[in-house]
N, C-alpha and C positions, 0 to 999 in steps of 0.2 A: 270622424275614421273611428273603427271601432278599437276597442281595447285588446290587447292578447290574451289567449286563453290562458288561464294559469296551467305550469306542467302539471300533468299527470302524476300522481304519488305511487311509485312502485312499491307493489306487495310483496315482500319479502317470505320466501316460504324456509324453513329448516330443513335441512339434506334428510336429514333421518326421518320427517315425515313423507318422502317419498320413499321409503321402503316398502311398503306393501305393492305399490305401482311397479316398483323395480322387481318385486318377487314375480306380478303377473307376467312382465314382459319375458323374465326370462322361463318362464311356464311356456308361453309362445314359441320361445325359441326352442325348448326342446318338442314342443308337438311337431313345429316344422321339421326340424334334425330327426324328430323319428321317422317321418314320410321318405327323407331321403336316404336312413339308413335302411327300409324298408323295401325299398326300390334297389337299392344297392346288394338285397339280398343278407343283411346282417337283420335278422328278425329278432334274436335276443337284446342286441342294444336296442332296438325300436323299442320293446316292448319295455325294457328299463328306464326308457325316455319316456314312455306314459306314463308308469308310475312314480317318477321323478314329477310328472305334471301332476299329477292326481295329490301329493304330497304338499307342493307350492300352492295348489288350488286350497288345499286345507288351512295353510298359512297364512296366505295374504288378506284373506277378511277378516280373522280373526286378531291379526296383528294391526290391522286398520280401526278396529274396534278398540284395543287395548290402549294405542296411541292417539285416540279421539283425532283420527285423521283421514276417517271415511268422507269420501267425495262421490259426486254423481258420475264425474268423469271414471273415479273407480270401478264405480259398480258397473257401468257400461262395458270398461274395458275387461273386467272378470267375465261379464256375459259372451264378450267375443271371443275370450282365451278358452272358454268352456267349449264352445262349437267349434272351435278349430281342434281342440286337445281331444275331447271326447265324441265330437261327432264325426269329424273329417278324417284327423291320423287314423284311429283306429281301423275305419273301414278302408282306408287307403292302403295299408297294411296287410289286410287280411284279402284286399283283392290282389295286391302282388304275390303274397303267399300260396294263396288258393284257386284264385277266381279268374285269374288272367287268361285262360284258355276256355273259360265258361261263359256262353254269349247271356244268359241271365245273370252273370256276376254282376255287372254293373248295376242292373235294376235294383239289387240287393244292397248293394253300396248307397244309391240315391235313398231307398225307402229308410235307410238308417238314420242316413244323414239329415233327412227331413224330418222324422218323430225326432231326433235329438233337438232340433231347432223349433220344433213346435213345444216340445216337453220344456225347453230353456224359456221361451216367450210366453207359457202358461205360468212358469215359478217366477219370473219377474213382476207379471201383473198381479197375481195372488201375493207377493212380498210388499208391494207397494200398497194394496187393499189392507193388509193385517198387520200394520206396520205397529198400530198400537196394540195389539193383540200379544197373549204370550207367546213363546214359541212353542208349537206341536210336537207331541212324540213322533208324529208320523209325517213321510211325504206322501203326497198323492203322486203314485206311479214311482218306478225305479228313477233317481237322480242322474245327470250325466255321469259323474264320475263311475260311480258302481256301473252303470251301464257299459262305461268304457272297459272296465274289468270284465265283466260278464261276456261282452261281445269277443273279448282276446281270450277267453277260456280253451276253445280248442287248439290254438297256437301255443298256449301255456302248456298243456295236457302234451302236446309231442314232443315237448321241450323236456317235459319230467319222464317220459315214458319213449325214449327215442326208437324202441325195437316194434312198438306198436304202430299198425296200419294208418295212417293221417283218414279223418274222415273225406268222403265223396266232397267233391266241392259243391254239388245240389244241395248236397246234407248241410255244409258250410254257409250257403247261401241262405235257405229257409231257418239256418240259427242266427244268422244274422239280422233277417227280419222278425222273427220272434222278439229278440232282444230290443229292437226298436220298437213294436207294439206295447212292450211291457215299459217302455220309458213315456208312454202317451195314453196309458191305463191308468186307471182309478183305485188301483191295488195300493194299498197303505204300506208303507214301507217305512221300518222304524227309522229313526234320523241320528239317534244317539245324543244327540245335543243337549239332551235333560237328563243325560246318564249320570249316576252318580254313585258313590261308595262309601261305607262307613269308613269311619276316620280311623277307628281300628285295623281295619282289611287295607288301608293303603299301602302297607308295605308288602303285603301279599299279590296286588295289581302292579305296582313296582316290578316286583322280582319277575310277575309273569310277563310284564312288557318286555323285561331285558331278556328273558330266556327266548321270547317271540321275535324279537329283533336278531339275536344270534341264529336262532332256526332260519329267518329269512337270509341271512349272510351266509350262513353255511348250505343251504338247502333249499333257494330260492321257488323253483320251480315247484317242486312238490309243495313245499307249506303253502305257495300262493294258489294251486289248485287245490289243496282241503279249504283253505280258508274260503276259496270261491263257493265251493260245494256248500259250506255251512251258511253262507249267505244267501244262496238258493234255498236252502232249508227256513231261515228267517223271512223269506218273502211266504213262502206256504205258511209259515205259523202266523204271518200278521193278516193275512187273508183268511187263516180259519178264525183267528182272534176276533177279526172285524166282521164275521158272518153272526159270532155268536153274541159279540154285543149289539145288533141290530135284532136279535130274537126277541120278541115280547116275555115278559117273565109270567110265571105260571101264576 
């Protein structure tokens, strides 16, 4: 007669350690709800929810590292959330906004979503291969949260300038494909991970941050449009800077 197996010890998990995953799940809920509002015609709320998902995406990973509660499940959950929030939701919202009556619109949606999932797969593989290396100042290609903001730019501009005629559906479809290609490109994109300022200038940085938040709360669509165009300028700057660095010195 065999002896009974000893009871398995239950591993306790502190509730606050689940907070990063809770933020990721909240971001997923925001992305799904953004799709719902998009097909209900409430496009402004849809974009706001995508912005909320971007904020939560920036918080969950940093919070997990600060709390020393990073896990493989959390990393996979974060990647799945990124695909939904930044690869699927923005494309479907734009499809509802401008492409429902355009036959090629769904092709643009598919191309953007596929580019986003390829971008995330490449990022996950490179992150695992470079775990022991210091964080680079640049991403390879446009990261998926930035891609989501970029691809929503035509809609955001239409909110800021309601009297201006919106882009033709063909132009919107081509723009969606272009942003998808930027995500899987090799263009160096500044990551801001190693961004630092002098201690003496911290007060000015904080003041600027407060003013920026106040401007976003007051003139959301105008300020967001300006910030997005500034980011496009950074893309061109990164491309030019990388080409200069590759030129042999005389």
